[in-house]
C-alpha positions as CSV (number, residue, x, y, z in Angstrom):
1,M,6.1,2.8,11.1
2,E,5.5,-0.8,10.3
3,L,6.1,-2.5,6.9
4,Q,2.4,-2.9,6.1
5,E,1.7,0.8,6.7
6,A,4.7,1.9,4.6
7,R,3.6,-0.5,1.8
8,K,0.1,1.0,1.8
9,I,1.4,4.6,1.6
10,V,3.6,3.6,-1.4
11,K,0.8,1.6,-3.1
12,D,-1.6,4.6,-2.9
13,S,1.0,7.1,-3.9
14,S,0.8,8.7,-7.4
15,Y,4.6,8.1,-7.5
16,K,4.2,4.3,-7.0
17,D,6.1,3.2,-10.2
18,F,8.9,5.7,-9.6
19,L,9.3,4.7,-6.0
20,N,9.6,1.0,-7.0
21,T,12.7,2.0,-9.1
22,I,14.4,4.4,-6.7
23,E,17.9,3.1,-5.7
24,L,20.1,3.3,-2.7
25,P,23.8,2.3,-3.1
26,F,24.8,1.2,0.4
27,N,28.5,0.4,0.6
28,L,30.5,-0.8,3.6
29,R,33.9,-0.9,1.8
30,H,35.8,-1.4,5.1
31,I,34.4,-5.0,5.1
32,N,34.0,-5.4,1.3
33,V,30.2,-5.3,1.4
34,E,28.1,-3.5,-1.2
35,Y,24.4,-3.3,-1.5
36,N,22.3,-1.7,-4.2
37,I,18.8,-1.6,-2.7
38,V,16.0,-1.0,-5.3
39,G,12.6,0.3,-4.3
40,I,11.7,2.6,-1.4
41,I,9.9,-0.3,0.5
42,N,13.1,-2.4,0.4
43,I,15.1,0.6,1.6
44,F,12.7,1.1,4.4
45,K,12.8,-2.7,5.2
46,F,16.6,-2.7,5.2
47,F,16.9,0.1,7.8
48,K,14.0,-1.1,9.9
49,E,15.4,-4.7,10.2
50,N,18.9,-3.5,11.0
51,D,17.6,-1.1,13.6
52,E,15.5,-3.8,15.3
53,Q,18.4,-6.3,15.0
54,W,20.8,-3.9,16.7
55,T,18.3,-3.2,19.4
56,D,18.3,-7.0,20.1
57,R,22.1,-7.2,19.9
58,K,22.6,-4.4,22.4
59,K,21.3,-6.7,25.1
60,E,24.4,-8.9,24.8
61,L,26.9,-6.0,24.4
62,D,28.5,-3.3,26.6
63,N,26.7,0.0,26.4
64,N,29.2,1.7,24.0
65,L,30.1,-1.3,21.9
66,F,29.3,-0.6,18.2
67,S,27.5,2.6,19.3
68,E,28.1,4.2,15.8
69,S,26.3,1.3,14.1
70,V,23.4,1.4,16.6
71,S,23.1,5.2,16.2
72,F,23.3,5.2,12.4
73,F,20.5,2.7,11.8
74,T,18.3,4.3,14.5
75,T,18.7,7.6,12.7
76,A,18.3,6.1,9.2
77,R,15.1,4.4,10.2
78,T,13.7,7.6,11.7
79,Y,14.4,9.5,8.5
80,I,13.2,6.9,6.1
81,D,9.9,7.0,8.1
82,E,10.0,10.8,7.7
83,F,10.7,10.6,4.0
84,I,7.7,8.3,3.4
85,N,5.3,10.3,5.6
86,T,6.4,13.8,4.5
87,H,7.4,13.4,0.9
88,V,5.8,10.3,-0.5
89,K,2.4,11.4,0.8
90,N,2.9,14.9,-0.6
91,E,1.2,15.0,-4.0
92,S,2.7,18.4,-4.9
93,Y,6.1,16.9,-6.0
94,D,7.0,15.6,-9.4
95,E,9.5,12.6,-9.8
96,S,12.4,15.0,-10.2
97,G,11.6,16.8,-6.9
98,L,11.1,13.6,-5.1
99,Q,14.5,12.3,-6.3
100,Q,16.2,15.4,-5.1
101,Q,14.7,15.0,-1.7
102,F,15.7,11.4,-1.5
103,T,19.3,12.3,-2.6
104,S,19.4,14.9,0.2
105,F,18.3,12.3,2.7
106,T,20.8,9.8,1.4
107,R,23.7,12.3,1.7
108,H,22.7,13.3,5.3
109,Y,21.2,10.2,6.9
110,F,21.7,7.1,4.7
111,S,25.5,7.1,4.0
112,P,27.4,5.0,6.5
113,S,30.9,5.8,7.8
114,Q,33.7,3.3,8.1
115,H,32.6,2.6,11.7
116,V,29.2,1.2,10.7
117,F,28.4,-2.5,10.4
118,T,25.1,-4.3,9.7
119,A,23.8,-6.2,12.7
120,K,24.2,-9.6,11.2
121,S,27.5,-9.2,9.5
122,P,30.1,-12.0,10.1
123,E,32.6,-9.4,11.3
124,I,30.3,-8.4,14.2
125,D,29.9,-12.0,15.3
126,F,33.7,-12.4,15.2
127,M,34.4,-9.2,17.2
128,I,31.8,-10.1,19.8
129,K,33.7,-13.4,20.4
130,L,37.0,-11.5,20.7
131,Q,35.4,-9.0,23.1
132,A,34.3,-11.9,25.3
133,E,37.9,-13.2,25.4
134,N,40.0,-10.0,25.7
135,T,39.0,-6.3,25.2
136,N,42.4,-5.3,23.8
137,I,42.2,-8.1,21.2
138,F,38.8,-6.8,20.2
139,N,40.2,-3.2,20.0
140,G,42.9,-4.4,17.6
141,A,40.4,-6.2,15.4
142,F,38.1,-3.2,15.4
143,L,40.9,-1.0,14.3
144,Y,41.6,-3.3,11.3
145,F,37.9,-3.6,10.3
146,T,37.5,0.2,10.4
147,N,40.6,0.9,8.3
148,Q,42.6,2.4,11.1
149,G,46.2,2.0,11.9
150,M,47.6,-0.7,14.2
151,N,48.4,0.1,17.8
152,N,52.0,-1.1,17.9
153,S,52.3,-0.4,21.7
154,D,50.0,-3.2,22.8
155,R,50.6,-6.8,21.9
156,S,47.0,-7.9,22.4
157,S,45.9,-5.2,20.1
158,I,48.4,-6.4,17.5
159,N,47.1,-9.9,17.9
160,G,43.6,-8.7,17.4
161,Y,44.6,-6.8,14.3
162,L,46.3,-9.9,12.8
163,L,43.3,-12.1,13.7
164,A,41.0,-9.7,11.9
165,Y,43.3,-9.8,8.8
166,E,43.2,-13.6,8.9
167,F,39.4,-13.5,9.3
168,T,39.1,-11.2,6.2
169,H,41.2,-13.6,4.2
170,R,40.0,-16.7,5.8
171,E,39.1,-18.4,2.5
172,N,42.8,-18.6,1.9
173,S,43.9,-19.0,5.5
174,V,44.9,-22.1,7.3
175,L,44.2,-20.5,10.6
176,F,40.5,-20.7,10.3
177,S,38.3,-23.7,9.9
178,R,36.1,-24.6,7.0
179,R,33.2,-23.6,9.2
180,E,34.2,-19.9,9.0
181,T,34.5,-20.2,5.2
182,D,31.1,-21.7,5.0
183,K,29.6,-18.8,7.0
184,R,30.7,-16.4,4.3
185,Y,29.1,-18.5,1.6
186,I,25.9,-18.7,3.6
187,S,26.0,-15.0,4.0
188,D,26.3,-14.5,0.2
189,I,23.4,-16.9,-0.4
190,R,21.3,-14.9,2.2
191,N,22.1,-11.7,0.3
192,K,21.0,-13.2,-3.0
193,I,17.8,-14.4,-1.3
194,E,17.2,-10.9,0.1
195,N,17.7,-9.4,-3.4
196,L,15.0,-11.8,-4.7
197,E,12.7,-10.8,-1.9
198,N,13.3,-7.1,-2.7
199,D,12.1,-7.8,-6.3
200,Y,9.1,-9.6,-4.8
201,Q,8.2,-6.7,-2.6
202,N,8.2,-4.3,-5.5
203,N,6.2,-6.6,-7.7
204,V,3.7,-7.2,-4.9
205,I,3.1,-3.4,-4.5
206,S,2.4,-3.1,-8.3
207,L,0.2,-6.2,-8.4
208,I,-1.9,-5.0,-5.4
209,K,-2.4,-1.6,-7.0
210,N,-3.4,-3.1,-10.3
211,I,-5.9,-5.3,-8.7
212,E,-7.4,-2.4,-6.7
213,N,-7.6,-0.3,-9.9
214,D,-9.3,-3.2,-11.8
215,Y,-11.7,-3.6,-8.9
216,T,-12.5,0.1,-8.8
217,K,-13.1,0.2,-12.6
218,N,-15.4,-2.8,-12.4
219,N,-17.3,-1.2,-9.5
220,D,-17.6,2.0,-11.4
221,F,-18.9,0.1,-14.5
222,Q,-21.4,-1.8,-12.5
223,S,-22.6,1.3,-10.7
224,E,-23.0,3.1,-14.0
225,K,-25.1,0.2,-15.4
226,V,-27.3,0.2,-12.3
227,S,-27.7,4.0,-12.5
228,K,-28.7,3.7,-16.2
229,S,-31.1,0.9,-15.5
230,R,-32.7,2.9,-12.7
231,K,-33.0,6.0,-14.9
232,L,-34.6,4.0,-17.7
233,L,-37.1,2.5,-15.3
234,A,-37.9,5.9,-13.8
235,D,-38.3,7.4,-17.3
236,W,-40.7,4.6,-18.2
237,L,-42.7,4.9,-15.1
238,H,-42.9,8.7,-15.6
239,Y,-44.1,8.2,-19.2
240,K,-46.8,5.7,-18.1
241,R,-48.0,7.9,-15.3
242,N,-48.3,10.8,-17.7
243,K,-50.2,8.7,-20.2
244,F,-52.5,7.4,-17.5
245,S,-53.1,10.9,-16.1
246,S,-53.8,12.2,-19.7
247,F,-56.3,9.3,-20.2
248,I,-58.1,10.1,-16.9
249,N,-58.3,13.8,-17.6
250,H,-59.6,13.2,-21.1
251,T,-62.2,10.7,-19.9
252,D,-63.3,13.1,-17.1
253,K,-63.6,15.9,-19.5
254,S,-65.6,13.8,-22.0
255,L,-68.0,12.6,-19.2
256,K,-68.6,16.2,-18.1
257,I,-69.5,17.2,-21.6
258,F,-71.8,14.3,-21.9
259,L,-73.6,15.1,-18.7
260,I,-74.4,18.6,-19.7
261,L,-75.8,17.8,-23.1
262,P,-79.7,17.7,-23.5
263,I,-81.1,14.2,-23.8
264,P,-82.9,13.6,-27.1
265,N,-86.7,13.0,-27.1
266,S,-86.4,9.6,-28.6
267,L,-84.0,8.6,-25.9
268,V,-86.4,9.7,-23.1
269,F,-89.2,7.8,-24.8
270,K,-87.1,4.7,-24.9
271,I,-86.1,5.0,-21.3
272,N,-89.7,5.4,-20.2
273,I,-90.8,2.4,-22.3
274,A,-88.0,0.3,-20.7
275,N,-89.1,1.4,-17.2
276,Y,-92.7,0.5,-18.1
277,L,-91.8,-3.0,-19.3
278,N,-89.6,-3.6,-16.3
279,S,-92.4,-2.7,-13.9
280,K,-95.5,-4.1,-15.7
281,N,-95.7,-7.0,-13.3
282,Q,-95.8,-4.7,-10.3
283,S,-99.1,-3.6,-8.7
284,N,-98.4,0.1,-9.2
285,I,-97.4,0.9,-12.7
286,G,-95.7,4.2,-13.1
287,K,-97.0,6.7,-15.6
288,I,-95.1,6.9,-18.9
289,E,-94.1,10.4,-19.6
290,L,-93.2,11.4,-23.0
291,S,-91.2,14.5,-23.5
292,N,-92.7,17.3,-25.5
């Protein structure tokens, strides 16, 4: 599922406002990183981006390197897709039921172990460099970052463990350059920017939905006005047609009555006189007939 499709599902959901407030605490305490992701779209985006980033990073790694992280984010993305498709689309839930379902998904699929790292974390970049130099040094660093004990039987592993310790405390370490310190600051700034973007995503969903609702209301209002105007016109035409039909029927009835009435003698006489006067200049004058 892509971000645009997920956003549309959330926007059209009857739980839209609730989904914009749902939270996922995502903690990687082994590297002192804590996220509190607000809004189902931002949670979806977080898992989607890390899954895609790990897919890209696998191209530069050995097959089994950071396999726990790769597997975790692939699984999390699969199930956040399922949650949106199966539960967000389901209109039979109330907010409490939806929260229970999300809590269950969080417990089973969205809670990382100590072996999980985000794809762009500085620790990953650091360990990849160590892996390129010496596998045993990498193994020692990995043990440190995942809160496991040091392997005292291998010097290279011990060195890796100590290097990882120095990396973690590099802001106070003389063994690392200012460049490494700046990378952490840059990462913090990026996290703040991402938090602002998360707020933006939630606001965009609400704004788009409000615009659609206003558009729908205006369309309904205009349609209602057009419907009323058409009805008024139809009623007026029906009234005029009935009035005209009544006039025609009345006139026709009156004419029939007039035709069947006897013509008065005086009227016949006047008609004959008129015919005589009109034809007096003709050679053959018609006979004037007076009624009895």
